[in-house]
C-alpha positions as CSV (number, residue, x, y, z in Angstrom):
1,M,-0.1,-0.3,-0.1
2,R,1.4,3.4,-0.8
3,T,0.5,6.7,1.0
4,A,0.1,10.3,-0.4
5,R,-1.5,13.6,-0.3
6,P,-4.6,14.2,-2.0
7,A,-4.3,15.6,-5.6
8,P,-4.2,19.2,-5.5
9,Q,-6.7,21.7,-6.4
10,Q,-7.0,22.8,-9.6
11,P,-7.9,26.4,-11.2
12,S,-11.7,26.8,-11.4
13,G,-11.5,29.2,-14.6
14,M,-13.6,31.8,-12.8
15,P,-13.1,35.3,-13.5
16,Y,-12.2,36.1,-10.0
17,G,-9.4,38.6,-11.4
18,K,-12.4,41.2,-11.7
19,Y,-12.9,41.4,-7.7
20,V,-10.6,43.5,-5.9
21,P,-9.8,42.5,-2.0
22,F,-12.1,44.6,0.1
23,I,-8.8,45.4,2.5
24,D,-7.3,47.1,-0.8
25,T,-10.5,49.6,-1.1
26,V,-11.1,51.2,2.6
27,S,-8.5,51.8,5.2
28,T,-9.0,49.2,8.3
29,D,-6.0,48.8,10.0
30,L,-6.1,48.9,13.6
31,P,-3.1,47.3,15.0
32,D,-3.7,47.9,18.7
33,R,-7.1,46.8,18.4
34,T,-8.5,45.3,21.8
35,W,-11.8,43.1,20.6
36,P,-9.9,40.3,20.5
37,S,-9.1,39.9,24.2
38,R,-12.6,41.0,25.4
39,R,-15.8,38.7,26.5
40,I,-19.9,39.3,25.9
41,T,-20.9,39.5,29.7
42,H,-24.5,40.9,28.9
43,A,-27.1,41.4,26.1
44,P,-27.2,44.3,24.0
45,R,-30.1,46.7,23.6
46,W,-32.2,44.9,20.8
47,L,-34.2,46.4,17.7
48,S,-36.2,44.7,15.8
49,T,-36.5,45.9,12.0
50,D,-38.7,42.6,10.6
51,L,-41.8,45.4,10.1
52,R,-39.4,47.3,8.0
53,D,-36.6,45.5,6.5
54,G,-37.6,42.5,6.8
55,N,-41.1,43.4,5.6
56,Q,-39.6,45.3,2.7
57,S,-37.8,42.3,1.2
58,L,-40.4,39.9,1.3
59,I,-42.3,38.9,-1.9
60,E,-45.3,39.8,-0.9
61,P,-45.1,42.5,1.8
62,M,-47.5,41.7,5.1
63,A,-51.0,43.0,5.1
64,P,-51.8,45.3,8.1
65,Q,-53.2,42.1,9.8
66,A,-50.0,40.1,9.7
67,K,-47.9,43.0,10.6
68,R,-50.0,43.8,13.7
69,A,-49.4,39.6,14.7
70,V,-45.9,40.1,14.4
71,F,-46.0,43.5,16.3
72,D,-47.9,42.2,19.1
73,L,-45.2,38.6,19.1
74,L,-42.3,41.2,19.6
75,V,-44.1,43.1,22.1
76,A,-44.5,39.8,24.3
77,M,-40.9,38.3,23.3
78,G,-39.4,41.8,25.3
79,F,-38.4,44.1,22.6
80,K,-38.2,47.4,23.8
81,E,-37.5,48.9,20.4
82,I,-39.2,48.1,17.0
83,E,-38.8,49.6,13.6
84,V,-42.0,49.4,12.3
85,G,-41.9,51.2,9.0
86,F,-41.4,53.7,6.6
87,P,-44.5,56.0,7.0
88,A,-43.4,58.6,4.1
89,A,-42.7,55.6,1.6
90,S,-46.4,54.4,1.5
91,Q,-49.6,55.2,2.8
92,T,-49.8,51.5,4.3
93,D,-46.6,52.5,6.1
94,F,-48.4,55.4,7.3
95,D,-51.1,54.1,8.5
96,F,-50.0,51.0,9.9
97,V,-48.0,53.4,12.4
98,R,-50.9,55.6,13.0
99,S,-53.2,52.4,13.8
100,L,-50.7,51.7,16.5
101,A,-51.1,55.0,17.7
102,D,-54.9,55.7,17.6
103,E,-55.4,51.8,19.0
104,G,-53.0,52.2,22.0
105,A,-51.4,49.2,21.0
106,V,-47.8,50.4,22.1
107,P,-46.8,49.9,26.1
108,E,-45.6,52.8,27.7
109,D,-42.0,51.2,27.6
110,V,-41.6,50.1,23.9
111,T,-39.9,52.8,21.8
112,I,-41.6,52.8,18.0
113,S,-38.8,53.8,15.2
114,V,-39.7,55.1,11.9
115,L,-37.2,55.2,9.0
116,T,-36.8,58.4,6.5
117,Q,-34.1,59.8,4.1
118,S,-32.8,63.0,4.4
119,R,-35.8,65.1,2.4
120,G,-37.7,67.7,4.0
121,D,-41.0,66.8,2.7
122,L,-40.5,62.9,3.9
123,I,-39.3,64.1,7.2
124,D,-42.4,66.1,8.0
125,R,-44.6,62.8,7.2
126,T,-42.5,60.8,9.1
127,L,-42.8,62.8,12.1
128,D,-46.4,63.7,11.4
129,A,-46.8,59.8,11.6
130,C,-45.4,59.4,15.1
131,V,-48.0,62.2,16.8
132,G,-50.0,60.3,20.1
133,L,-46.9,57.5,20.2
134,P,-45.9,57.3,23.9
135,R,-41.9,56.5,22.7
136,A,-40.8,57.3,19.0
137,T,-37.5,57.6,17.3
138,V,-36.8,59.0,14.2
139,H,-34.1,57.2,11.9
140,L,-32.4,59.3,9.6
141,Y,-29.9,58.1,7.2
142,N,-27.9,58.8,3.6
143,A,-25.5,56.8,2.1
144,L,-21.9,58.1,2.4
145,S,-19.9,55.6,0.3
146,P,-17.5,57.2,-2.4
147,L,-19.7,54.8,-4.8
148,F,-22.5,56.0,-3.9
149,R,-21.3,59.7,-3.7
150,D,-19.7,59.5,-7.1
151,V,-22.2,57.2,-9.0
152,V,-25.6,57.3,-7.2
153,F,-26.1,60.4,-6.2
154,R,-22.8,62.5,-7.8
155,M,-22.6,64.6,-5.0
156,S,-19.3,65.9,-3.1
157,R,-18.2,65.0,0.2
158,D,-19.1,68.3,1.7
159,D,-22.7,67.9,0.0
160,V,-23.5,64.5,1.4
161,R,-22.5,65.6,4.7
162,E,-24.6,68.8,4.7
163,L,-27.6,66.6,3.4
164,A,-27.0,64.4,6.7
165,V,-26.6,67.8,8.9
166,D,-29.9,69.5,7.0
167,G,-31.8,66.4,7.8
168,T,-31.0,66.5,11.3
169,R,-32.2,69.9,11.6
170,Q,-35.4,69.0,9.8
171,V,-36.4,66.4,12.4
172,I,-35.6,68.8,15.2
173,A,-37.7,71.2,14.0
174,R,-40.8,69.3,12.9
175,A,-40.5,67.2,16.1
176,E,-40.4,70.4,18.1
177,K,-44.0,71.6,16.1
178,V,-46.2,68.2,16.0
179,L,-45.1,66.3,19.1
180,T,-46.2,66.9,22.6
181,E,-44.5,66.3,26.0
182,D,-46.5,63.1,26.2
183,T,-44.0,61.7,23.3
184,I,-40.6,61.0,24.8
185,F,-38.6,61.6,21.4
186,G,-35.2,60.0,20.3
187,F,-33.0,60.2,17.1
188,E,-31.0,57.6,15.2
189,Y,-28.8,58.5,12.2
190,S,-27.3,55.8,10.3
191,P,-24.3,56.4,7.8
192,E,-25.6,54.4,5.2
193,I,-23.0,52.0,3.5
194,F,-20.6,52.7,6.6
195,V,-18.3,49.7,5.7
196,D,-17.7,51.0,2.5
197,T,-17.1,54.2,3.7
198,E,-13.2,56.0,4.3
199,R,-13.3,55.7,8.3
200,E,-12.3,59.5,9.0
201,Y,-15.0,60.4,6.8
202,A,-17.8,58.4,8.7
203,L,-16.7,60.2,11.9
204,E,-16.7,63.5,10.3
205,V,-20.6,63.2,9.0
206,C,-21.5,61.5,12.5
207,E,-19.8,64.1,14.5
208,A,-21.0,66.8,12.3
209,V,-24.5,65.2,12.7
210,M,-24.1,65.2,16.6
211,G,-23.0,69.0,16.5
212,V,-26.7,69.3,15.6
213,W,-28.5,67.2,17.7
214,Q,-26.0,68.4,21.1
215,P,-26.3,64.7,22.6
216,E,-25.6,65.0,26.5
217,A,-26.5,62.6,29.5
218,D,-30.3,62.7,29.3
219,R,-30.0,63.5,25.6
220,E,-28.8,60.1,23.6
221,I,-28.3,59.9,20.1
222,I,-28.4,56.4,18.4
223,L,-25.5,56.5,15.7
224,N,-26.2,52.8,13.7
225,L,-22.9,51.7,11.5
226,P,-24.6,49.3,9.1
227,A,-22.6,46.8,7.3
228,T,-25.1,47.5,4.5
229,V,-23.6,44.6,2.3
230,E,-21.7,42.5,4.2
231,R,-18.2,43.1,2.2
232,A,-15.2,41.3,4.3
233,T,-14.3,38.9,7.3
234,P,-16.2,39.7,10.4
235,N,-12.9,40.9,12.2
236,V,-12.6,43.7,9.7
237,Y,-16.1,45.0,10.8
238,A,-14.8,44.7,14.5
239,D,-11.7,47.0,13.9
240,Q,-14.1,49.5,12.3
241,I,-16.6,49.4,15.4
242,E,-13.6,50.0,17.5
243,W,-11.9,52.5,15.6
244,M,-15.2,54.7,15.6
245,S,-16.0,53.7,19.3
246,R,-12.7,55.3,20.7
247,N,-12.8,58.3,18.5
248,L,-16.4,59.6,18.6
249,S,-16.8,62.4,21.1
250,H,-19.6,62.4,23.6
251,R,-19.2,58.7,23.6
252,D,-20.8,58.2,26.9
253,A,-24.1,59.9,25.4
254,V,-23.8,57.7,21.9
255,C,-25.7,54.1,21.7
256,L,-23.2,52.5,19.2
257,S,-25.5,50.6,17.3
258,L,-24.9,47.5,14.8
259,H,-26.7,46.6,11.5
260,T,-25.4,43.8,9.5
261,H,-26.3,41.9,6.5
262,N,-25.5,38.3,5.8
263,D,-23.9,38.6,2.0
264,R,-21.2,36.4,3.1
265,G,-23.0,34.2,5.7
266,S,-21.4,35.8,8.7
267,G,-23.9,38.3,9.9
268,V,-23.6,36.6,13.2
269,A,-20.1,36.4,13.8
270,A,-19.7,40.2,12.4
271,T,-22.3,41.1,14.8
272,E,-20.7,39.3,18.3
273,L,-17.4,40.6,17.2
274,G,-18.9,43.9,16.5
275,L,-20.3,44.0,20.4
276,L,-16.9,42.8,21.6
277,A,-15.6,46.1,19.7
278,G,-17.8,48.1,22.0
279,A,-21.1,48.0,20.5
280,D,-23.8,48.5,22.4
281,R,-27.0,47.6,20.5
282,V,-28.2,45.4,17.8
283,E,-31.0,45.8,14.9
284,G,-31.8,42.6,12.6
285,C,-34.8,40.3,12.1
286,L,-35.8,37.2,13.6
287,F,-34.6,34.4,11.7
288,G,-32.8,36.7,9.4
289,H,-35.3,38.1,7.1
290,G,-34.0,41.4,5.1
291,E,-32.7,42.0,1.8
292,R,-30.8,39.5,-0.2
293,T,-29.6,37.1,2.0
294,G,-31.3,39.0,5.3
295,N,-30.5,40.7,8.1
296,V,-28.7,39.1,10.9
297,D,-30.8,36.8,13.0
298,L,-31.8,38.3,16.4
299,V,-32.9,34.6,17.3
300,T,-29.4,33.1,16.7
301,V,-27.4,36.1,18.7
302,A,-29.7,36.1,21.1
303,L,-29.7,32.2,21.9
304,N,-25.6,32.4,21.5
305,L,-25.6,34.5,24.4
306,F,-28.1,32.4,26.1
307,S,-25.9,29.4,25.6
308,Q,-23.1,31.1,27.5
309,G,-25.0,31.7,30.6
310,I,-26.2,35.0,29.5
311,D,-29.9,36.3,29.8
312,P,-30.9,37.3,26.1
313,M,-33.3,39.5,27.6
314,L,-35.7,38.0,25.1
315,D,-38.5,35.3,25.7
316,L,-37.5,32.5,23.5
317,S,-39.1,30.0,25.5
318,D,-41.8,28.8,22.7
319,I,-39.3,29.1,19.6
320,D,-41.8,27.2,17.8
321,E,-44.9,29.5,18.4
322,I,-42.5,32.4,17.4
323,R,-41.5,30.6,14.3
324,R,-45.2,29.8,13.5
325,T,-46.3,33.4,13.8
326,V,-43.2,34.7,11.6
327,E,-44.0,32.2,8.9
328,R,-47.6,32.6,8.9
329,S,-47.4,36.3,8.2
330,T,-44.4,36.3,6.2
331,Q,-45.3,33.3,4.3
332,M,-41.7,32.5,4.5
333,D,-40.2,29.1,5.4
334,V,-37.4,28.9,8.3
335,P,-35.0,26.3,6.8
336,P,-35.0,22.9,9.0
337,R,-31.1,23.6,9.6
338,T,-31.6,27.5,10.8
339,P,-29.5,27.4,14.4
340,Y,-31.9,27.0,17.4
341,V,-35.0,26.6,15.7
342,G,-35.1,24.7,12.8
343,E,-37.1,21.5,12.5
344,L,-33.6,19.4,12.3
345,V,-31.5,21.4,14.7
346,Y,-32.1,19.0,17.9
347,T,-32.1,15.6,15.9
348,S,-29.5,13.4,15.4
349,F,-29.5,10.6,12.4
350,S,-26.1,9.2,12.7
351,G,-25.7,6.5,14.9
352,S,-22.8,7.7,16.9
353,H,-24.0,10.7,17.7
354,Q,-27.4,9.2,18.9
355,D,-25.5,7.0,21.4
356,A,-23.6,9.6,22.4
357,I,-26.5,12.1,23.2
358,K,-28.6,8.7,25.0
359,K,-25.5,8.6,27.3
360,G,-25.5,12.2,27.7
361,F,-29.1,12.2,28.7
362,F,-28.7,9.5,31.0
363,A,-25.8,10.6,32.5
364,R,-27.7,14.2,33.4
365,V,-31.1,12.5,34.4
366,K,-28.4,10.9,37.4
367,Q,-26.9,14.6,38.0
368,V,-30.3,15.9,38.4
369,E,-31.2,13.0,40.8
370,A,-28.1,13.5,42.9
371,A,-29.2,17.3,43.1
372,K,-32.6,16.6,44.2
373,A,-31.3,14.2,47.0
374,Q,-29.3,17.0,48.6
375,G,-32.7,18.7,49.1
376,M,-33.1,20.6,45.8
377,D,-36.6,20.9,44.5
378,A,-36.9,19.7,40.8
379,D,-36.6,23.0,39.1
380,E,-33.6,24.1,41.5
381,A,-31.7,20.7,40.7
382,E,-32.4,21.5,36.9
383,N,-30.4,24.5,37.1
384,A,-28.3,23.5,39.5
385,V,-26.4,21.4,36.9
386,P,-24.6,22.2,34.3
387,W,-25.7,21.7,30.7
388,S,-23.1,19.4,29.4
389,M,-24.5,17.3,26.6
390,P,-23.1,15.4,23.3
391,Y,-23.7,17.4,20.2
392,L,-26.7,19.8,22.1
393,P,-25.4,23.4,22.9
394,I,-28.8,24.0,24.2
395,D,-31.4,22.4,26.1
396,P,-34.7,21.9,23.8
397,H,-37.1,21.9,26.7
398,D,-35.7,25.4,27.3
399,V,-37.0,26.8,24.0
400,G,-39.9,24.8,24.1
401,R,-38.9,21.4,22.2
402,S,-39.4,18.1,23.2
403,Y,-36.7,15.6,23.7
404,E,-38.8,13.4,21.5
405,A,-37.6,15.0,18.7
406,V,-33.9,14.8,19.9
407,V,-33.0,11.9,17.9
408,R,-34.8,10.4,14.7
409,V,-33.8,7.2,12.5
410,N,-32.8,6.7,9.0
411,S,-30.3,4.3,7.1
412,Q,-27.2,6.2,8.8
413,S,-28.7,5.6,12.5
414,G,-27.3,2.9,14.6
415,K,-28.6,1.1,18.1
416,G,-28.2,4.5,19.9
417,G,-31.5,5.9,18.0
418,V,-33.2,3.2,17.9
419,S,-33.2,2.5,21.9
420,Y,-33.2,6.1,22.6
421,L,-36.8,6.2,20.6
422,L,-38.0,3.1,22.5
423,K,-37.0,4.4,26.0
424,H,-38.7,8.1,25.6
425,T,-41.8,6.6,23.9
426,R,-42.5,3.7,24.8
427,N,-40.3,3.2,28.0
428,L,-38.6,0.3,26.9
429,D,-35.1,0.2,28.2
430,L,-33.5,-2.6,26.2
431,P,-30.4,-4.4,27.1
432,R,-27.5,-3.3,25.2
433,R,-27.2,-6.5,22.7
434,L,-31.1,-6.7,22.0
435,Q,-30.2,-2.8,21.1
436,I,-28.0,-4.1,18.8
437,E,-30.1,-6.8,17.3
438,F,-33.2,-4.7,16.7
439,S,-31.0,-1.6,15.0
440,R,-30.4,-4.2,12.6
441,I,-33.4,-4.9,11.8
442,V,-34.5,-1.3,11.8
443,Q,-31.6,-1.0,9.4
444,R,-32.8,-3.7,7.1
445,H,-36.4,-1.5,6.8
446,T,-34.8,1.4,6.1
447,D,-32.2,0.0,3.5
448,T,-35.5,-1.9,1.8
449,Y,-37.8,1.2,1.9
450,G,-35.9,4.3,2.4
451,G,-36.7,7.6,4.2
452,E,-37.0,8.2,8.0
453,V,-38.6,5.8,11.0
454,D,-40.5,8.1,13.4
455,S,-41.6,6.8,16.9
456,D,-44.6,5.2,15.5
457,K,-43.2,3.7,13.2
458,M,-40.5,2.1,15.1
459,W,-42.8,1.0,17.6
460,T,-45.0,-1.0,14.8
461,I,-41.6,-3.0,13.2
462,F,-40.7,-3.6,17.0
463,A,-44.3,-5.1,17.8
464,D,-44.1,-6.8,14.5
465,E,-41.0,-8.5,15.3
466,Y,-41.2,-9.0,18.8
467,L,-44.7,-9.0,20.2
468,P,-48.3,-10.5,19.3
469,A,-51.2,-8.6,18.4
470,A,-52.9,-8.2,22.0
471,A,-49.4,-6.7,23.1
472,A,-49.4,-3.8,21.0
473,P,-52.4,-2.3,21.1
474,G,-53.5,0.2,18.6
475,I,-51.6,-1.3,16.1
476,E,-53.1,-4.1,13.3
477,L,-50.2,-6.8,12.6
478,P,-50.7,-10.2,11.3
479,T,-50.9,-13.5,13.6
480,W,-47.9,-15.1,13.8
481,G,-45.7,-17.6,15.6
482,R,-46.0,-21.4,16.6
483,F,-46.9,-20.7,20.4
484,E,-49.0,-18.6,22.4
485,L,-49.2,-18.3,26.4
486,K,-52.7,-19.0,27.4
487,A,-52.2,-19.7,31.3
488,A,-49.8,-20.6,33.4
489,T,-49.8,-21.5,37.8
490,L,-46.6,-21.6,39.5
491,T,-46.4,-23.9,42.8
492,S,-43.5,-24.8,44.8
493,S,-42.2,-28.3,45.4
494,G,-39.5,-27.9,47.8
495,E,-37.2,-25.2,49.0
496,E,-35.9,-24.3,45.4
497,D,-38.0,-26.1,43.0
498,S,-40.8,-24.4,41.1
499,V,-43.6,-26.5,39.7
500,L,-45.1,-25.2,36.9
501,T,-48.4,-25.8,35.0
502,V,-48.8,-24.0,31.8
503,T,-51.4,-23.8,29.0
504,I,-50.2,-23.1,25.6
505,A,-51.2,-22.9,22.1
506,D,-49.1,-24.6,20.0
507,S,-49.9,-24.0,16.1
508,G,-53.7,-23.4,17.2
509,Q,-54.0,-26.9,19.4
510,R,-54.1,-26.3,23.0
511,R,-51.8,-28.2,25.2
512,L,-51.0,-28.6,29.1
513,L,-47.2,-29.1,30.0
514,T,-46.5,-29.2,33.1
515,A,-42.3,-29.5,34.7
516,S,-40.5,-28.4,37.6
517,G,-37.1,-26.1,37.6
518,N,-34.6,-24.3,40.0
519,G,-36.9,-21.2,39.4
520,P,-39.8,-20.3,37.0
521,L,-38.0,-20.0,33.5
522,D,-36.0,-22.8,33.9
523,A,-39.4,-24.5,34.8
524,F,-40.8,-22.9,31.5
525,V,-38.0,-24.0,29.5
526,T,-38.4,-27.0,30.8
527,A,-41.9,-27.5,29.7
528,L,-41.5,-26.5,26.0
529,E,-38.7,-28.8,25.9
530,Q,-42.0,-31.4,25.6
531,T,-42.7,-29.9,22.3
532,G,-39.4,-30.5,20.6
533,V,-38.2,-27.4,21.2
534,E,-34.4,-26.9,23.0
535,V,-34.0,-23.5,24.8
536,R,-31.2,-22.1,26.4
537,I,-31.3,-19.0,28.6
538,L,-28.3,-16.8,28.0
539,D,-29.3,-13.8,29.5
540,Y,-32.6,-11.9,31.4
541,A,-33.2,-8.4,32.0
542,E,-36.8,-6.5,33.2
543,H,-38.3,-3.5,34.4
544,A,-41.2,-1.9,34.8
545,L,-43.3,0.2,32.4
546,S,-45.2,2.6,34.6
547,Q,-46.2,2.5,38.7
548,G,-49.1,2.3,40.3
549,R,-51.7,-0.8,40.4
550,D,-52.3,-1.2,36.4
551,A,-48.4,-1.0,35.8
552,S,-47.2,-3.2,33.0
553,A,-43.4,-4.9,33.1
554,A,-41.2,-5.8,30.3
555,S,-39.1,-8.7,30.2
556,Y,-35.8,-9.4,27.7
557,V,-34.7,-12.8,27.2
558,E,-31.7,-13.8,25.2
559,C,-32.0,-17.5,24.3
560,E,-30.2,-20.1,22.2
561,V,-33.1,-21.8,20.5
562,N,-32.2,-25.3,18.6
563,G,-28.6,-23.4,17.9
564,Q,-29.7,-20.0,16.9
565,V,-29.2,-16.8,19.4
566,L,-31.7,-14.3,19.5
567,W,-34.0,-12.0,22.0
568,G,-37.6,-12.3,22.9
569,V,-39.6,-9.6,24.9
570,G,-42.5,-10.0,27.0
571,I,-45.1,-7.5,28.2
572,D,-47.5,-7.9,30.8
573,P,-48.9,-6.7,34.2
574,S,-47.4,-10.1,35.7
575,I,-43.3,-10.0,35.6
576,T,-43.2,-13.8,35.7
577,T,-45.7,-14.1,32.9
578,S,-44.0,-11.6,31.2
579,S,-40.8,-13.4,31.5
580,F,-42.8,-16.7,29.9
581,K,-44.1,-14.5,27.0
582,A,-40.6,-13.3,26.0
583,V,-39.3,-16.5,25.8
584,I,-42.3,-17.2,23.4
585,S,-41.1,-14.3,21.9
586,A,-37.8,-15.7,21.2
587,V,-38.7,-19.3,20.4
588,N,-41.5,-18.2,17.7
589,R,-39.1,-15.7,15.7
590,A,-36.5,-18.5,15.8
591,L,-39.0,-20.8,14.2
592,R,-40.8,-18.0,12.0
């Protein structure tokens, strides 16, 4: 045998030379950066822009009732800042903002944010929409980057700066004219296309805007620094954020905000590094809705914090209901692999993964029980034991998901997944060698029929293989097996011997058998020998399926039947009878 390295990658033939590296277009160097050594210790302020940035990206924008459903959801989740639209852009947006004010739908502690470009008529219309709101923030923006200055707007740097300054003056003037003392008013400015803008110029424009707004301790300004189009690796954005945070004046009166997009697939990473770099606030959408590849996914950022023991300050305890509401309202599906919320994210198909998860759960149960033994109640014990689980960064229960969905079975699965499903849906705790035997049966099924085997299908396969139809209520199975146990009476003929009288159906014919042995199972095996079947017990296990008077027991018997080794399973209210049924199961399987 020879060993060698893999063959080298070959040129793709794609026209990569037409693209200029981002760091060659904008100065981003920050050799004394400090963000890599920091850690996130608390949740940022959150702003949802689902009703503005998210809505404008939909194939069919949300109708008013759908927008209201999402708004109510965001309030229930705990968002205190919600961007609800672009009132000057359409009558629909204007009417929705007015409906929130007129219907008293906005709690006193929730701030409504509305977006406007830096144009006088748009600013007036935007402020008019805010009349009567308890808290309102006007979000002013204009694009600063060279591409937009030179190609889109054909404006000089001074002209672009003055556009932002004039817009700020107009926002203040209109707010003073139409808003009363009952409205707590705030201001946000976004130098759009921030990441592509010369950093000194972005700072210059932000300082000019602050010169008009005059921020101070009780007069905050929000400066939002958007990655309007994600253009580089997340560390570059972090350097840009740290540089701005260091150089802004009035920093203690500035709420530095992030608004990342996902064009390169790293919007979450850019946001997290931006927080390390000094940002205070995050704008984004639930599940990453937004233009092109979407805004940053606020759910992922929040649950990333949660997984590190940080309160996300948002209630995500019923993640499926949040997903359902958003899907109904937006008519957009959340992909099954979306972090934390996708249909398959708490699922393992791989046999080795399933086995590790199963063992992890069993170990955790023991740890929680030990905590209870120290005098803790169930909730205290659950929270006292640190979450440490193979392949699962958070406890699915904490977001309203069930353990039944953790392990699913297909052709890639092994004994771990098979045994886990039977344990947690039927309370059957299979011995290890039986797990191996049954997993091969399931594997044969999936190889033959394909697809996934859910818990109901798993139970049908198991019952068909090991149990008579009467032991599997609700499942119509064909009658199988030579023997059926009808009755058994056990007496003792001495200190050790058991005498058993058993009635069985042998190919439909009743037979009365009597035998003795050094225990019930030995006596039963001896009785079966009268039918010409040789049985040797190799292993035996049993456990209760439930508690109470009506509880059943499950017995598992590994037998050698006429030279063939295989398992049998019996279920019955009597533990002795269940063991007899397990032997019958093994014998019938051997003769099947």
